[in-house]
N, C-alpha and C positions, 0 to 999 in steps of 0.2 A: 563892240568891244575894242579897246585900244591894243596896240601890239604888245605893251607891257602887260595887259590883262591876259592876253592870249598866252603869252610866255610863262606867267604865274600859273595859269590853269594847266598848262602843260607839265609844269613842275609838280603840281598837286596830284595830277593823274599818274605820273611816274612814281611818286612816293606811295600813293594810294595802292597802286598795283603791286609794289613791293611788299607792303604791309598785308594786303589781302592774300598774297601768295604764301607769304611766310606763316601767317597766324590763322587764316580763313577769314572770310567776309565777315561772319557773325561775331568773331572775336575781337574785331577791331571796332573801337568806339571813336566818336567825334573828338573827344579829348585827346586821345592818343594819336589821331591824324592830325589835329591842331598843333600838337607838341612836334610832331615829327616835320611838319611844313614850316614850322616857326612862325605861325600867324596867330593873331588874336582871333577870338570867336567871330567878331564882326567882320574882320577882314577875310577869313576863310569863307564865311556865308556870302560875301560879296562876289566870290568866284564860283561858288557851288550852291546849289539848293538843298541837296541831301546826299546822304551816303550812297543811296541806291543810284542817284545820278552819275555818281563816279563810276560804280559798277557797271552801269549801262554803257557809259562813254567808252569804257575800257574794252568791255566784251564786244560791243558793236564795231568799234574801230577796227580791231584785229580780224575778226571773222569777215567783216566786210572787204578787208583788204585781200585776204585769202580768196573770196568770192571774185573780186575784180581781176586777180591774177588768173584764176581758173578761166575766165571768160577770154582772156587773151590767149591763154593756152590752148583752148578749143579750136583755135585756128590751125593747130598743128595737125597735118592730114594722117601722120602716122601715129596710131593709137599707143605704140610702144614708147615712142619719144614723148608724147603727151604725159604719160605715166611718170616718166623720168624727170620732165619739167616740174610736174605737180610736186613730186616727192622731194626734189631739190630744194625747190622753193619753200616748201612746207618746213624742211629741217633748218634751212637758213633763217626763216622767220622765227621759229621757236628758239633758236640759238641766240638771235640777236635781241629778241624781246621776251625772254624767258618768262619774267614775272607776269607780263601782260597776258601771254598765252596760257599761263597756268590759270589765271583768272577766267580767261575766255572758256577754256575747257572744263574747269572744276567748279566755278562758282556760278554758272549761268542759271542754275535752278533756283538761286537766291532772287532772281528778279521776279517782279509781279507783273501780270499781264496789264497792258498789252505788250510791254517791252519784252517779257519773256518769249511771247509768241514771235515777235519780230526777229529777235536774235535766233531763236531756233529755226525760224524760216531760213536765216542766212546759213546755218549749220547744214540744213537740208540742201540748199542750193549748192553748197560746196561739195558735199557728198555726191550729189548728182553729177557733177563734172567728172568725178572718179568713176561713177557707175557708168556713165556714157562712154567713157574711154575703154572700159572693160567689155561692154557690150559690143561696141564697134570693133574691138580687137577680136573678139570671138567671131563676129560676122565675117571678118576678113581672113579667119583661119589662123591667127597668130596666138590667140589665147583659147584656153579651155571655155566650154560654155559658162556664161555668167552665173555666178553663185553669190547671193547677198551675204552669206556667212564669211566668203572670202573677202569680199568688200570690207566687212567690218573688221576682219583680221588684219588686212592691209592697212587700213586707216588707223587701226588701234596701234599698230606697230609704230607708225610715225608720230601720232598724236601723244602717246604715252612717254615719248622721249623728253617731254617737258619735266618729268620726275627726276631725271638722272643726268641729262646733257649738261656739260660744263664747257664754258668758252674757253677755260684755261686747263683743260683737260689734255692728256696725251694725244688723243685724236681730235682732229679739228672738225667742225661741222660738214666740211666737204666730203672727208673720208666716210663719216657716219652717213651722210646722204647717199653715197656711192654704194655703201654696203646695204643700206635699206633698199635702194633701188634695185640692186642685184637680186635681193631676197623677193621683193615684190614681182619682178619679172619671172623668177623661177615658179613662184606660186601660181601665176597666171598663165604661163606659156604652155601651149598645147604639146603633149608629148607625142611626137611622131614615132609610129612604128617602123622599124626597119625590116626590110625583106631578108630572111635567112636562108 
């Protein structure tokens, strides 16, 4: 692919993500996409093979990016700090790529196998990074014993911000990340009994 082709494909992916996030994957037809990107059918198909290719590329790129960051964050020896890093990165990524992360979280089940299995495997790898931090924190006496329901609750709090987070809102993503991180640590921290 030429640099121009790569640039055009990137533009198509960005516009497709916005359309899928706004209307839902199944509601967006190729004609609507073609009009949005302002390309003729032949020119559009020069850059993509199918609508599902677009969905796959969007979903895979952004969950793979989260997994890649989680691997780097795993080098942080303090599991409390690791949770803070994971949480902040996730909120910042959702804020800066809201349409893409909406598609990544909401439309993944529209993929067919083997693509669906691959992307879900990446989702599980990302969840595993959080789980390992929680388990290690419990082993070190910082966190209460690991509970998979708490993991789902903590991740859900962060993930579902794609529904309402606004880059132009009164609170910036940094403040939202700080508040989420504070709540996450409160949910996880082992309560110490004081002697009376």
